[in-house]
VEXKE-211443 format. One record per residue: residue in three letters; x negated, y, z of N, C-alpha, C in turn. Coordinates in nm, 3 decimals. Atoms other than C-alpha are relative to their C-alpha. Layout:
<recs>
(rec "ALA" (X Y Z) (X Y Z) (X Y Z)) ...
</recs>
This chain:
<recs>
(rec "MET" (-0.071 -0.152 -0.031) (-5.772 -5.334 -3.691) (-0.173 0.032 0.075)) (rec "PRO" (0.166 -0.043 -0.070) (-6.078 -5.093 -3.534) (0.078 0.007 0.128)) (rec "GLU" (-0.010 0.023 -0.148) (-6.114 -5.118 -3.142) (0.054 0.149 0.038)) (rec "ALA" (-0.043 -0.124 -0.029) (-5.954 -4.869 -2.946) (-0.126 0.099 0.043)) (rec "CYS" (0.129 -0.112 0.004) (-6.192 -4.541 -2.909) (0.030 0.143 0.089)) (rec "THR" (-0.025 -0.148 -0.076) (-6.200 -4.235 -2.707) (-0.120 0.089 -0.051)) (rec "LEU" (0.138 -0.059 0.067) (-6.415 -3.959 -2.888) (-0.039 0.122 0.102)) (rec "THR" (0.021 -0.104 -0.089) (-6.595 -3.732 -2.690) (0.005 0.164 -0.025)) (rec "SER" (-0.039 -0.128 0.046) (-6.590 -3.354 -2.660) (-0.094 0.077 -0.103)) (rec "PRO" (0.128 -0.056 0.078) (-6.746 -3.151 -2.922) (-0.071 0.088 0.032)) (rec "MET" (0.098 -0.124 -0.108) (-6.920 -2.891 -2.652) (-0.141 -0.097 -0.024)) (rec "THR" (0.148 0.038 -0.007) (-7.208 -3.159 -2.705) (-0.037 -0.043 -0.089)) (rec "ASP" (0.056 0.085 0.128) (-7.405 -3.298 -2.973) (-0.075 -0.123 0.026)) (rec "THR" (0.055 0.151 0.027) (-7.596 -3.619 -3.054) (-0.102 0.022 0.128)) (rec "ALA" (0.092 -0.028 -0.086) (-7.837 -3.484 -2.803) (0.017 0.033 0.142)) (rec "SER" (-0.060 -0.013 -0.128) (-7.620 -3.440 -2.513) (-0.022 0.168 0.052)) (rec "ARG" (0.065 -0.115 -0.046) (-7.721 -3.055 -2.550) (0.143 0.073 -0.025)) (rec "PRO" (-0.131 -0.056 -0.005) (-7.426 -2.830 -2.493) (-0.021 0.076 -0.112)) (rec "LEU" (-0.004 -0.075 0.130) (-7.292 -2.667 -2.796) (0.051 0.136 0.042)) (rec "ARG" (-0.064 -0.127 -0.031) (-7.223 -2.292 -2.773) (0.118 0.006 -0.080)) (rec "LEU" (-0.109 -0.036 0.049) (-6.908 -2.162 -2.883) (0.003 0.053 -0.124)) (rec "ARG" (0.002 -0.084 0.150) (-7.049 -1.969 -3.145) (-0.067 -0.076 -0.125)) (rec "GLU" (0.055 0.097 0.074) (-7.226 -2.257 -3.286) (0.075 -0.090 -0.045)) (rec "LEU" (-0.091 0.059 0.018) (-6.914 -2.485 -3.303) (0.063 0.097 -0.135)) (rec "MET" (-0.091 -0.086 0.090) (-6.739 -2.168 -3.506) (-0.088 0.037 -0.133)) (rec "ARG" (0.055 -0.029 0.118) (-7.022 -2.102 -3.738) (0.003 -0.132 -0.098)) (rec "GLU" (0.005 0.128 0.062) (-7.013 -2.493 -3.862) (0.137 0.022 -0.023)) (rec "ASP" (-0.107 -0.001 0.047) (-6.638 -2.459 -3.900) (0.008 0.093 -0.122)) (rec "LEU" (0.032 -0.136 0.143) (-6.708 -2.130 -4.141) (-0.078 -0.084 -0.113)) (rec "HIS" (0.070 0.054 0.080) (-6.965 -2.300 -4.305) (0.052 -0.111 -0.088)) (rec "CYS" (-0.065 0.103 0.052) (-6.793 -2.635 -4.378) (0.109 0.022 -0.122)) (rec "VAL" (-0.077 -0.017 0.097) (-6.526 -2.442 -4.567) (-0.085 0.020 -0.162)) (rec "PHE" (0.043 -0.024 0.138) (-6.769 -2.378 -4.889) (-0.049 -0.162 -0.039)) (rec "GLN" (-0.007 0.158 0.052) (-6.822 -2.765 -4.889) (0.111 -0.048 -0.031)) (rec "ARG" (-0.091 0.065 0.047) (-6.507 -2.841 -4.935) (0.130 0.052 -0.064)) (rec "ASP" (-0.136 -0.108 0.054) (-6.281 -2.557 -5.086) (-0.079 0.069 -0.135)) (rec "PRO" (0.091 -0.043 0.102) (-6.445 -2.484 -5.432) (0.079 0.154 -0.016)) (rec "ALA" (-0.052 -0.077 0.036) (-6.231 -2.173 -5.400) (-0.053 0.132 0.091)) (rec "ALA" (0.082 -0.056 -0.072) (-6.433 -2.012 -5.141) (-0.069 0.099 -0.039)) (rec "ARG" (0.080 -0.103 0.066) (-6.626 -1.716 -5.233) (-0.136 0.070 0.104)) (rec "THR" (0.054 -0.069 -0.129) (-6.762 -1.509 -4.935) (0.047 -0.033 0.163)) (rec "ARG" (-0.058 0.027 -0.145) (-6.767 -1.546 -4.549) (0.047 0.058 -0.013)) (rec "PHE" (-0.074 -0.081 -0.052) (-6.600 -1.242 -4.519) (0.101 -0.037 -0.049)) (rec "GLU" (-0.139 0.012 0.020) (-6.312 -1.330 -4.743) (0.028 -0.132 0.077)) (rec "VAL" (-0.065 0.073 -0.067) (-6.282 -1.670 -4.556) (0.022 0.031 0.148)) (rec "LEU" (-0.010 -0.027 -0.136) (-6.293 -1.515 -4.222) (0.077 0.064 0.048)) (rec "THR" (-0.086 -0.091 -0.036) (-6.055 -1.267 -4.298) (0.158 -0.076 -0.090)) (rec "THR" (-0.138 0.054 0.100) (-5.787 -1.470 -4.544) (0.037 -0.166 0.026)) (rec "TYR" (-0.006 0.127 -0.008) (-5.783 -1.813 -4.451) (0.035 -0.054 0.152)) (rec "PRO" (-0.006 -0.001 -0.139) (-5.576 -1.918 -4.155) (-0.001 -0.141 0.010)) (rec "GLY" (0.085 0.166 -0.053) (-5.691 -2.305 -4.159) (-0.134 0.052 0.100)) (rec "VAL" (0.113 -0.053 -0.062) (-5.999 -2.092 -4.015) (0.011 0.024 0.117)) (rec "HIS" (0.020 -0.059 -0.162) (-5.867 -1.881 -3.775) (0.110 -0.069 0.109)) (rec "ALA" (-0.071 0.070 -0.108) (-5.621 -2.136 -3.641) (-0.104 -0.102 0.071)) (rec "ILE" (0.092 0.064 -0.063) (-5.945 -2.346 -3.551) (-0.092 0.066 0.076)) (rec "LEU" (0.091 -0.104 -0.096) (-6.139 -2.064 -3.428) (0.081 0.026 0.127)) (rec "GLY" (-0.075 -0.035 -0.108) (-5.837 -1.978 -3.206) (0.005 -0.135 0.106)) (rec "HIS" (-0.005 0.166 -0.110) (-5.823 -2.352 -3.078) (-0.122 0.007 0.070)) (rec "ARG" (0.121 0.019 -0.101) (-6.194 -2.329 -2.984) (0.005 0.071 0.113)) (rec "LEU" (-0.029 -0.080 -0.111) (-6.117 -2.063 -2.746) (0.075 -0.034 0.077)) (rec "ALA" (-0.119 0.052 -0.088) (-5.807 -2.214 -2.611) (-0.019 -0.131 0.076)) (rec "HIS" (0.012 0.121 -0.044) (-5.942 -2.548 -2.566) (-0.138 0.024 0.118)) (rec "ARG" (0.100 -0.043 -0.124) (-6.237 -2.361 -2.351) (0.090 0.042 0.136)) (rec "LEU" (-0.074 -0.061 -0.111) (-5.996 -2.198 -2.158) (0.091 -0.137 0.076)) (rec "TRP" (-0.030 0.172 -0.044) (-5.809 -2.585 -2.113) (-0.058 -0.022 0.099)) (rec "ARG" (0.115 0.139 -0.070) (-6.108 -2.764 -2.017) (-0.026 0.095 0.164)) (rec "GLY" (0.035 -0.088 -0.096) (-6.149 -2.447 -1.775) (0.084 0.005 0.140)) (rec "GLY" (-0.120 0.018 -0.066) (-5.847 -2.519 -1.593) (0.079 0.140 -0.036)) (rec "TRP" (-0.091 -0.099 0.024) (-5.695 -2.207 -1.714) (0.132 -0.046 -0.116)) (rec "ARG" (-0.154 0.057 0.081) (-5.351 -2.380 -1.840) (0.050 0.094 -0.118)) (rec "TYR" (-0.116 -0.085 0.071) (-5.121 -2.091 -1.916) (-0.059 0.096 -0.109)) (rec "PRO" (0.048 -0.095 0.099) (-5.345 -1.846 -2.063) (-0.069 -0.058 -0.145)) (rec "ALA" (0.058 0.055 0.070) (-5.485 -2.124 -2.300) (0.162 -0.038 -0.083)) (rec "ARG" (-0.118 0.027 0.080) (-5.113 -2.230 -2.394) (0.048 0.168 -0.045)) (rec "LEU" (-0.050 -0.157 0.032) (-5.046 -1.830 -2.446) (-0.061 0.044 -0.114)) (rec "LEU" (0.057 -0.030 0.090) (-5.321 -1.816 -2.656) (0.033 -0.050 -0.158)) (rec "SER" (-0.031 0.102 0.100) (-5.252 -2.128 -2.852) (0.140 0.052 -0.100)) (rec "PHE" (-0.103 -0.084 0.042) (-4.906 -1.954 -2.895) (-0.020 0.108 -0.105)) (rec "ALA" (0.010 -0.099 0.090) (-5.019 -1.645 -3.051) (-0.033 -0.068 -0.131)) (rec "VAL" (0.099 0.092 0.111) (-5.257 -1.836 -3.297) (0.119 -0.070 -0.096)) (rec "ARG" (-0.077 0.058 0.100) (-4.961 -2.021 -3.426) (0.102 0.080 -0.049)) (rec "LEU" (-0.102 -0.118 0.024) (-4.721 -1.711 -3.443) (-0.128 0.052 -0.141)) (rec "PHE" (0.071 -0.072 0.091) (-5.055 -1.579 -3.668) (-0.030 -0.106 -0.119)) (rec "THR" (0.066 0.085 0.101) (-5.148 -1.884 -3.868) (0.105 -0.094 -0.060)) (rec "ASN" (-0.108 0.148 0.012) (-4.823 -2.148 -3.868) (-0.095 -0.115 0.025)) (rec "VAL" (0.056 0.088 -0.042) (-5.043 -2.395 -3.739) (-0.002 -0.008 0.132)) (rec "ASP" (-0.035 0.024 -0.183) (-4.965 -2.535 -3.410) (-0.123 -0.114 0.063)) (rec "ILE" (0.074 0.102 -0.024) (-5.253 -2.692 -3.244) (-0.014 0.015 0.145)) (rec "HIS" (-0.015 0.003 -0.107) (-5.224 -2.791 -2.899) (-0.142 0.055 0.108)) (rec "PRO" (0.133 -0.045 -0.064) (-5.506 -2.632 -2.683) (-0.046 -0.137 0.096)) (rec "GLY" (0.036 0.141 -0.080) (-5.528 -3.011 -2.478) (-0.091 -0.084 -0.107)) (rec "ALA" (0.022 0.090 0.077) (-5.622 -3.159 -2.796) (-0.169 -0.013 -0.054)) (rec "VAL" (0.139 -0.021 0.028) (-5.995 -3.254 -2.853) (-0.006 0.010 -0.164)) (rec "ILE" (0.014 0.011 0.105) (-6.125 -3.190 -3.187) (-0.149 0.071 -0.079)) (rec "GLY" (0.155 -0.038 0.037) (-6.480 -3.207 -3.350) (-0.053 0.077 -0.078)) (rec "ARG" (0.063 -0.069 -0.004) (-6.719 -3.041 -3.491) (0.038 0.016 -0.213)) (rec "ARG" (-0.012 -0.037 0.131) (-6.699 -2.922 -3.892) (0.170 -0.049 -0.044)) (rec "PHE" (-0.153 -0.007 0.002) (-6.291 -2.921 -3.885) (0.037 0.068 -0.122)) (rec "PHE" (-0.017 -0.083 0.122) (-6.132 -2.788 -4.179) (0.164 -0.037 -0.033)) (rec "ILE" (-0.189 -0.018 0.068) (-5.711 -2.702 -4.265) (-0.039 0.032 -0.120)) (rec "ASP" (-0.005 -0.102 0.136) (-5.693 -2.656 -4.607) (0.133 0.054 -0.018)) (rec "HIS" (-0.157 -0.076 0.011) (-5.415 -2.400 -4.704) (0.069 0.042 0.141)) (rec "GLY" (-0.028 -0.061 -0.134) (-5.365 -2.368 -4.310) (0.169 0.058 0.014)) (rec "ALA" (-0.100 -0.044 -0.028) (-4.994 -2.406 -4.311) (0.102 -0.107 0.058)) (rec "CYS" (-0.112 0.113 -0.032) (-4.690 -2.631 -4.112) (-0.115 -0.076 0.059)) (rec "VAL" (0.035 0.137 -0.083) (-5.003 -2.850 -3.940) (0.050 0.012 0.148)) (rec "VAL" (-0.051 0.019 -0.140) (-4.887 -2.986 -3.583) (-0.156 -0.103 0.034)) (rec "ILE" (0.083 0.097 -0.079) (-5.165 -3.148 -3.367) (0.080 0.015 0.151)) (rec "GLY" (-0.048 0.020 -0.120) (-5.045 -3.279 -3.051) (-0.104 0.021 0.131)) (rec "GLU" (0.066 -0.026 -0.098) (-5.156 -3.239 -2.697) (-0.139 -0.116 0.042)) (rec "THR" (0.106 0.130 -0.002) (-5.351 -3.618 -2.675) (-0.085 -0.011 -0.074)) (rec "ALA" (0.099 0.031 0.135) (-5.491 -3.607 -3.013) (-0.138 0.003 0.013)) (rec "GLU" (0.183 -0.015 -0.020) (-5.864 -3.652 -3.048) (-0.042 -0.029 -0.176)) (rec "VAL" (0.035 0.020 0.160) (-6.021 -3.584 -3.404) (-0.132 -0.008 0.026)) (rec "GLY" (0.160 -0.015 -0.017) (-6.378 -3.666 -3.478) (-0.060 0.082 -0.087)) (rec "ASP" (0.090 -0.102 0.054) (-6.647 -3.486 -3.682) (0.018 -0.005 -0.181)) (rec "ASP" (-0.026 0.001 0.160) (-6.585 -3.381 -4.076) (0.115 -0.044 -0.030)) (rec "VAL" (-0.161 0.019 0.033) (-6.213 -3.422 -4.058) (0.049 0.099 -0.113)) (rec "THR" (-0.072 -0.080 0.057) (-6.015 -3.246 -4.324) (0.151 -0.046 0.010)) (rec "LEU" (-0.157 -0.037 -0.006) (-5.642 -3.182 -4.297) (0.071 0.067 -0.095)) (rec "TYR" (-0.066 -0.084 0.128) (-5.420 -3.072 -4.621) (0.133 0.077 0.042)) (rec "HIS" (-0.103 -0.089 -0.029) (-5.129 -2.833 -4.543) (0.122 -0.119 0.044)) (rec "GLY" (-0.138 0.118 -0.012) (-4.796 -3.031 -4.379) (-0.007 -0.091 0.087)) (rec "VAL" (0.029 0.109 -0.067) (-4.992 -3.272 -4.194) (0.043 -0.014 0.167)) (rec "THR" (-0.039 -0.006 -0.130) (-4.859 -3.390 -3.816) (-0.084 -0.120 0.064)) (rec "LEU" (0.056 0.104 -0.114) (-5.075 -3.578 -3.552) (0.085 0.029 0.101)) (rec "GLY" (-0.100 0.000 -0.099) (-4.761 -3.643 -3.342) (0.014 -0.144 0.064)) (rec "GLY" (-0.015 0.125 -0.138) (-4.639 -3.871 -3.053) (0.138 -0.096 -0.013)) (rec "THR" (-0.121 0.054 0.049) (-4.408 -4.129 -3.060) (0.093 -0.052 0.143)) (rec "SER" (-0.049 -0.006 -0.182) (-4.284 -4.120 -2.628) (-0.031 0.111 0.040)) (rec "TRP" (-0.022 -0.152 -0.052) (-4.191 -3.882 -2.446) (-0.099 -0.046 0.152)) (rec "LYS" (0.054 0.026 -0.129) (-4.400 -4.052 -2.127) (-0.143 0.067 -0.015)) (rec "GLN" (0.137 -0.007 -0.041) (-4.730 -3.926 -1.990) (-0.080 -0.055 -0.062)) (rec "GLY" (0.095 0.046 0.039) (-5.071 -3.993 -2.096) (-0.022 -0.011 -0.188)) (rec "LYS" (0.031 -0.013 0.113) (-5.211 -4.088 -2.418) (0.114 -0.046 -0.112)) (rec "ARG" (-0.177 0.017 0.085) (-4.914 -4.059 -2.695) (-0.026 0.049 -0.165)) (rec "HIS" (-0.005 -0.084 0.133) (-5.088 -3.870 -3.013) (-0.136 -0.102 -0.045)) (rec "PRO" (0.114 0.094 0.043) (-5.325 -4.059 -3.251) (-0.153 0.078 0.003)) (rec "THR" (0.178 0.005 -0.008) (-5.754 -4.102 -3.262) (-0.035 0.051 -0.134)) (rec "LEU" (0.014 0.020 0.084) (-5.872 -3.998 -3.573) (-0.183 0.021 -0.023)) (rec "ALA" (0.129 0.054 -0.012) (-6.256 -4.114 -3.628) (-0.078 0.093 -0.085)) (rec "ASP" (0.070 -0.110 0.062) (-6.544 -3.899 -3.840) (0.041 -0.035 -0.138)) (rec "GLY" (0.014 -0.031 0.144) (-6.509 -3.810 -4.177) (0.205 -0.050 -0.056)) (rec "VAL" (-0.124 0.064 0.052) (-6.114 -3.906 -4.233) (0.067 0.147 -0.073)) (rec "VAL" (-0.055 -0.082 0.079) (-5.937 -3.702 -4.522) (0.168 -0.041 0.035)) (rec "VAL" (-0.135 -0.018 -0.009) (-5.556 -3.645 -4.484) (0.089 0.091 -0.093)) (rec "GLY" (-0.086 -0.058 0.105) (-5.329 -3.573 -4.760) (0.108 0.124 0.052)) (rec "ALA" (-0.082 -0.114 -0.043) (-5.047 -3.303 -4.755) (0.103 -0.074 0.040)) (rec "GLY" (-0.092 0.030 -0.042) (-4.752 -3.376 -4.593) (0.026 -0.154 0.084)) (rec "ALA" (-0.023 0.140 -0.058) (-4.850 -3.670 -4.436) (-0.017 -0.020 0.180)) (rec "LYS" (-0.016 0.034 -0.083) (-4.774 -3.816 -4.088) (-0.081 -0.117 0.071)) (rec "ILE" (0.062 0.116 -0.090) (-4.982 -3.997 -3.839) (0.079 0.011 0.160)) (rec "LEU" (-0.081 -0.019 -0.127) (-4.768 -4.084 -3.522) (-0.051 -0.101 0.079)) (rec "GLY" (0.078 0.074 -0.149) (-4.861 -4.233 -3.182) (-0.132 -0.003 0.014)) (rec "PRO" (0.131 0.029 -0.053) (-5.147 -4.361 -2.997) (-0.093 -0.056 -0.088)) (rec "ILE" (0.080 0.054 0.054) (-5.308 -4.507 -3.290) (-0.139 0.044 -0.044)) (rec "VAL" (0.129 -0.047 0.004) (-5.684 -4.529 -3.413) (-0.008 0.008 -0.209)) (rec "VAL" (0.018 -0.023 0.118) (-5.726 -4.407 -3.790) (-0.191 -0.010 -0.015)) (rec "GLY" (0.149 0.040 -0.021) (-6.123 -4.560 -3.849) (-0.074 0.130 -0.087)) (rec "ALA" (0.061 -0.076 0.092) (-6.374 -4.370 -3.986) (-0.008 -0.003 -0.142)) (rec "ARG" (0.025 0.002 0.144) (-6.391 -4.255 -4.352) (0.146 -0.009 -0.065)) (rec "VAL" (-0.099 0.006 0.053) (-6.034 -4.312 -4.388) (0.070 0.134 -0.100)) (rec "ARG" (-0.063 -0.034 0.069) (-5.828 -4.174 -4.682) (0.183 -0.008 0.033)) (rec "VAL" (-0.164 0.001 -0.002) (-5.442 -4.087 -4.621) (0.051 0.079 -0.095)) (rec "GLY" (-0.082 -0.062 0.073) (-5.213 -4.017 -4.901) (0.112 0.075 0.049)) (rec "ALA" (-0.095 -0.103 0.004) (-4.967 -3.723 -4.959) (0.105 -0.072 0.089)) (rec "ASN" (-0.128 0.049 -0.037) (-4.651 -3.783 -4.758) (0.002 -0.125 0.043)) (rec "SER" (-0.009 0.107 -0.055) (-4.762 -4.092 -4.608) (0.050 0.003 0.130)) (rec "VAL" (-0.022 -0.015 -0.154) (-4.651 -4.196 -4.258) (-0.070 -0.103 0.039)) (rec "VAL" (0.089 0.084 -0.061) (-4.906 -4.370 -4.059) (0.069 -0.058 0.140)) (rec "VAL" (-0.069 0.027 -0.132) (-4.776 -4.546 -3.737) (-0.086 -0.136 0.027)) (rec "LYS" (0.081 0.098 -0.037) (-5.042 -4.846 -3.722) (-0.149 0.024 -0.024)) (rec "ASP" (0.147 -0.017 0.006) (-5.410 -4.891 -3.658) (-0.071 -0.018 -0.168)) (rec "VAL" (0.072 0.026 0.136) (-5.616 -4.828 -3.991) (-0.110 -0.045 0.014)) (rec "PRO" (0.137 0.059 -0.033) (-5.946 -5.015 -4.021) (-0.084 0.117 -0.094)) (rec "GLU" (0.081 -0.075 0.077) (-6.261 -4.791 -4.150) (0.001 -0.031 -0.121)) (rec "ASP" (0.033 -0.009 0.160) (-6.329 -4.696 -4.503) (0.123 -0.045 -0.095)) (rec "ALA" (-0.128 0.032 0.060) (-5.963 -4.749 -4.556) (0.060 0.100 -0.115)) (rec "THR" (-0.100 -0.089 0.061) (-5.723 -4.599 -4.832) (0.166 -0.017 0.045)) (rec "VAL" (-0.101 0.011 -0.031) (-5.399 -4.567 -4.696) (0.151 0.091 -0.062)) (rec "VAL" (-0.093 -0.079 0.094) (-5.042 -4.475 -4.888) (0.166 -0.061 0.018)) (rec "GLY" (-0.117 0.074 -0.025) (-4.680 -4.536 -4.872) (0.080 0.021 0.126)) (rec "VAL" (-0.106 0.007 -0.146) (-4.371 -4.529 -4.612) (0.043 -0.108 0.032)) (rec "PRO" (0.131 -0.071 -0.084) (-4.481 -4.638 -4.378) (-0.141 -0.045 -0.051)) (rec "GLY" (0.144 -0.002 0.093) (-4.859 -4.623 -4.481) (-0.011 -0.198 0.000)) (rec "TRP" (0.017 0.149 0.060) (-4.984 -4.964 -4.678) (-0.154 0.030 -0.020)) (rec "VAL" (0.123 -0.031 0.056) (-5.359 -4.997 -4.662) (-0.044 -0.072 -0.133)) (rec "VAL" (0.000 0.037 0.153) (-5.405 -5.025 -5.055) (-0.168 -0.025 -0.049)) (rec "THR" (0.160 0.038 0.032) (-5.833 -5.028 -5.067) (-0.098 0.061 0.119)) (rec "ARG" (0.137 -0.007 -0.104) (-6.107 -5.042 -4.854) (-0.115 0.008 -0.107)) (rec "ARG" (0.134 -0.017 0.063) (-6.421 -4.918 -4.967) (-0.136 0.023 0.099)) (rec "ARG" (0.080 -0.049 -0.069) (-6.755 -4.821 -4.829) (-0.099 0.119 -0.098)) (rec "GLN" (0.052 -0.148 0.066) (-6.897 -4.457 -4.913) (-0.167 -0.008 0.065)) (rec "GLU" (0.101 0.000 -0.015) (-7.254 -4.514 -4.904) (-0.093 0.139 0.027)) (rec "ASN" (0.071 -0.090 -0.018) (-7.410 -4.172 -4.960) (0.073 0.134 0.021)) (rec "GLY" (-0.059 -0.078 -0.060) (-7.258 -3.967 -4.707) (0.135 -0.001 0.005)) (rec "LEU" (-0.174 -0.014 0.013) (-6.914 -3.834 -4.654) (0.037 0.052 -0.153)) (rec "ASP" (-0.067 -0.085 0.108) (-6.676 -3.758 -4.943) (0.128 0.052 0.028)) (rec "HIS" (-0.088 -0.069 -0.034) (-6.423 -3.516 -4.877) (0.129 0.020 -0.095)) (rec "ARG" (-0.092 -0.008 0.078) (-6.235 -3.559 -5.196) (0.120 -0.123 0.036)) (rec "LEU" (-0.141 0.091 -0.043) (-5.849 -3.721 -5.202) (0.054 0.018 -0.146)) (rec "ASP" (-0.053 -0.018 0.118) (-5.804 -3.800 -5.558) (0.153 -0.094 0.001)) (rec "HIS" (-0.123 0.056 0.000) (-5.453 -3.859 -5.563) (0.030 -0.095 -0.132)) (rec "HIS" (-0.041 0.055 0.080) (-5.401 -3.956 -5.904) (-0.095 -0.180 -0.042)) (rec "LEU" (0.077 0.150 0.038) (-5.688 -4.267 -5.890) (0.069 -0.112 0.159)) (rec "LEU" (-0.066 0.068 -0.102) (-5.445 -4.374 -5.577) (0.082 -0.129 -0.053)) (rec "PRO" (-0.061 0.149 0.068) (-5.317 -4.749 -5.637) (0.164 0.039 0.048)) (rec "ASP" (-0.130 -0.006 -0.054) (-4.925 -4.728 -5.605) (0.063 -0.126 0.038)) (rec "PRO" (-0.078 0.117 -0.066) (-4.792 -5.054 -5.406) (0.118 -0.024 -0.035)) (rec "VAL" (-0.141 0.004 0.043) (-4.435 -4.994 -5.521) (-0.004 -0.023 -0.142)) (rec "ALA" (-0.018 0.012 0.142) (-4.542 -4.991 -5.869) (-0.035 -0.129 -0.025)) (rec "ARG" (-0.016 0.116 0.010) (-4.717 -5.287 -5.845) (0.056 -0.137 0.012)) (rec "SER" (-0.131 0.095 -0.031) (-4.460 -5.490 -5.677) (0.073 -0.021 -0.127)) (rec "ILE" (-0.121 0.019 0.130) (-4.231 -5.398 -5.983) (-0.059 -0.057 -0.136)) (rec "SER" (0.053 0.081 0.105) (-4.470 -5.485 -6.211) (-0.020 -0.138 0.014)) (rec "CYS" (0.031 0.138 -0.038) (-4.516 -5.817 -6.063) (0.145 -0.105 -0.030)) (rec "LEU" (-0.136 0.047 0.002) (-4.137 -5.864 -6.071) (0.036 -0.015 -0.135)) (rec "VAL" (-0.033 -0.026 0.127) (-4.096 -5.763 -6.417) (-0.082 -0.096 -0.077)) (rec "GLU" (0.071 0.095 0.067) (-4.360 -6.011 -6.545) (0.081 -0.138 0.062)) (rec "ARG" (-0.048 0.113 -0.054) (-4.178 -6.286 -6.341) (0.143 -0.018 -0.057)) (rec "ILE" (-0.118 -0.001 0.097) (-3.856 -6.201 -6.487) (-0.001 -0.076 -0.139)) (rec "ASP" (0.007 0.013 0.133) (-3.986 -6.207 -6.820) (-0.027 -0.164 0.001)) (rec "GLN" (0.037 0.144 0.034) (-4.140 -6.571 -6.754) (0.135 -0.092 0.033)) (rec "LEU" (-0.132 0.063 -0.014) (-3.791 -6.711 -6.598) (0.090 0.042 -0.083)) (rec "GLU" (-0.091 -0.039 0.127) (-3.627 -6.563 -6.894) (-0.024 -0.110 -0.128)) (rec "LEU" (0.060 0.078 0.124) (-3.871 -6.761 -7.157) (0.035 -0.144 0.055)) (rec "GLU" (-0.019 0.137 -0.014) (-3.797 -7.064 -6.939) (0.142 -0.008 -0.045)) (rec "LEU" (-0.131 0.019 -0.007) (-3.433 -7.021 -6.934) (0.038 0.013 -0.164)) (rec "ALA" (-0.014 0.002 0.167) (-3.440 -6.978 -7.324) (-0.009 -0.137 -0.026)) (rec "GLN" (0.048 0.133 0.026) (-3.634 -7.268 -7.357) (0.110 -0.144 0.033)) (rec "LEU" (-0.073 0.072 -0.027) (-3.418 -7.480 -7.176) (0.160 -0.006 -0.097)) (rec "ARG" (-0.153 -0.035 0.075) (-3.087 -7.358 -7.362) (-0.054 -0.055 -0.157)) (rec "GLY" (0.040 0.048 0.133) (-3.280 -7.473 -7.677) (-0.047 0.095 -0.091)) (rec "GLN" (0.053 -0.114 0.063) (-3.371 -7.129 -7.775) (-0.175 0.042 0.002)) (rec "PRO" (0.097 -0.012 -0.020) (-3.749 -7.104 -7.776) (-0.045 0.129 -0.047)) (rec "LEU" (0.044 -0.163 0.052) (-3.888 -6.756 -7.806) (-0.143 -0.033 0.003)) (rec "ASN" (0.143 -0.058 -0.020) (-4.231 -6.596 -7.876) (0.018 0.121 0.069)) (rec "PRO" (-0.033 -0.135 -0.063) (-4.270 -6.364 -7.615) (-0.017 0.133 -0.082)) (rec "ALA" (0.052 -0.101 0.077) (-4.464 -6.125 -7.860) (0.099 0.071 -0.073)) (rec "ASP" (-0.104 -0.028 0.082) (-4.128 -6.134 -8.073) (0.121 0.094 0.098)) (rec "GLY" (-0.090 -0.136 -0.032) (-3.934 -5.797 -7.955) (0.147 -0.035 -0.031)) (rec "ASP" (-0.143 0.017 0.058) (-3.623 -5.879 -8.169) (0.057 -0.125 0.092)) (rec "ALA" (-0.044 0.121 -0.054) (-3.586 -6.248 -7.994) (0.045 0.007 0.121)) (rec "HIS" (-0.004 -0.031 -0.169) (-3.644 -6.132 -7.618) (0.114 0.110 -0.049)) (rec "CYS" (-0.092 -0.077 -0.024) (-3.390 -5.865 -7.683) (0.160 -0.095 -0.025)) (rec "ARG" (-0.145 0.083 0.017) (-3.113 -6.144 -7.850) (0.002 -0.082 0.182)) (rec "THR" (-0.015 0.078 -0.130) (-3.158 -6.309 -7.506) (0.039 0.091 0.116)) (rec "CYS" (-0.015 -0.120 -0.139) (-3.108 -5.975 -7.273) (0.165 -0.007 -0.014)) (rec "SER" (-0.135 -0.002 -0.047) (-2.732 -5.962 -7.134) (0.003 0.164 0.077)) (rec "ALA" (-0.008 -0.162 -0.029) (-2.817 -5.581 -7.049) (0.111 0.075 -0.070)) (rec "GLY" (-0.101 -0.094 0.075) (-2.635 -5.454 -7.310) (-0.010 0.162 -0.035)) (rec "GLU" (0.050 -0.106 0.027) (-2.626 -5.093 -7.344) (-0.042 0.059 0.127)) (rec "LEU" (0.101 -0.039 -0.079) (-2.751 -5.063 -7.029) (-0.176 -0.027 -0.013)) (rec "CYS" (0.132 -0.027 0.041) (-3.082 -5.133 -7.168) (-0.118 0.085 -0.043)) (rec "CYS" (0.076 -0.148 -0.003) (-3.345 -4.841 -7.176) (-0.049 -0.021 -0.154)) (rec "ASP" (0.027 -0.012 0.190) (-3.431 -4.956 -7.547) (0.086 0.028 -0.060)) (rec "ALA" (-0.141 -0.027 0.110) (-3.077 -4.951 -7.675) (-0.004 0.144 -0.007)) (rec "VAL" (-0.025 -0.166 -0.064) (-3.044 -4.607 -7.484) (-0.078 0.088 -0.097)) (rec "GLU" (0.075 -0.044 0.092) (-3.328 -4.510 -7.682) (-0.006 0.025 -0.148)) (rec "ALA" (-0.031 -0.002 0.202) (-3.261 -4.602 -8.013) (0.109 0.069 -0.066)) (rec "SER" (-0.118 -0.053 0.084) (-2.906 -4.495 -8.032) (0.006 0.142 -0.009)) (rec "PRO" (0.011 -0.130 0.065) (-2.860 -4.191 -8.217) (0.115 0.089 0.112)) (rec "PRO" (-0.041 -0.116 -0.054) (-2.764 -3.845 -8.031) (0.121 -0.004 -0.069)) (rec "GLN" (-0.151 -0.035 0.072) (-2.353 -3.787 -8.016) (-0.014 0.150 -0.053)) 
</recs>
């Protein structure tokens, strides 16, 4: 499991040079063209992308929050939420080149920490699991991609370059370079991206742990039925479909029987 970590504020770069608000916003705008093939012009992105509006508004609100202007920060965050349908608490720490695709129904809590080059799809929640003060929201390291509708809950750490499948619910720490799917989230693969960050989330290529378990159970049942038939003195050829069906007690419940029956 990844070690607990605290991300630094995106107000400074690797050389500890303070980043201007304009530089952060320029990076947020530019990264859209790297991750959304539908983006055409800067003017179009700046005027029609609610995810961009949300992060630009958060940059301003977070600056106010850090300066001790708590109520103006909350008021600005509330106005941005009404305008974009994206709720980001001004206390949340969000890194550079952050992108919310489609920008709808995203919630990011007060103590959430998000690294650089992170992508969220619509419906994502970075939520808490406690009413107590202190750290109660997740930490996302650099390069994380979170699919639509996924929920990451509690003060957990999601490692660098992790992929979270759509509608997954993650409640435990995730090691870096992992892919997580399911409810609750399962780590199904681990891979290392050698040539820079890959912001794709190919859902059609994600493994299905439930389907894999069912497939194993079906194979085990076939083996047990074969052994039972042999004990009864009815040796069967597993490749012989008719022989296999003769030992089945499902009757009309059998899918093959239902498909083969003529329409009424």
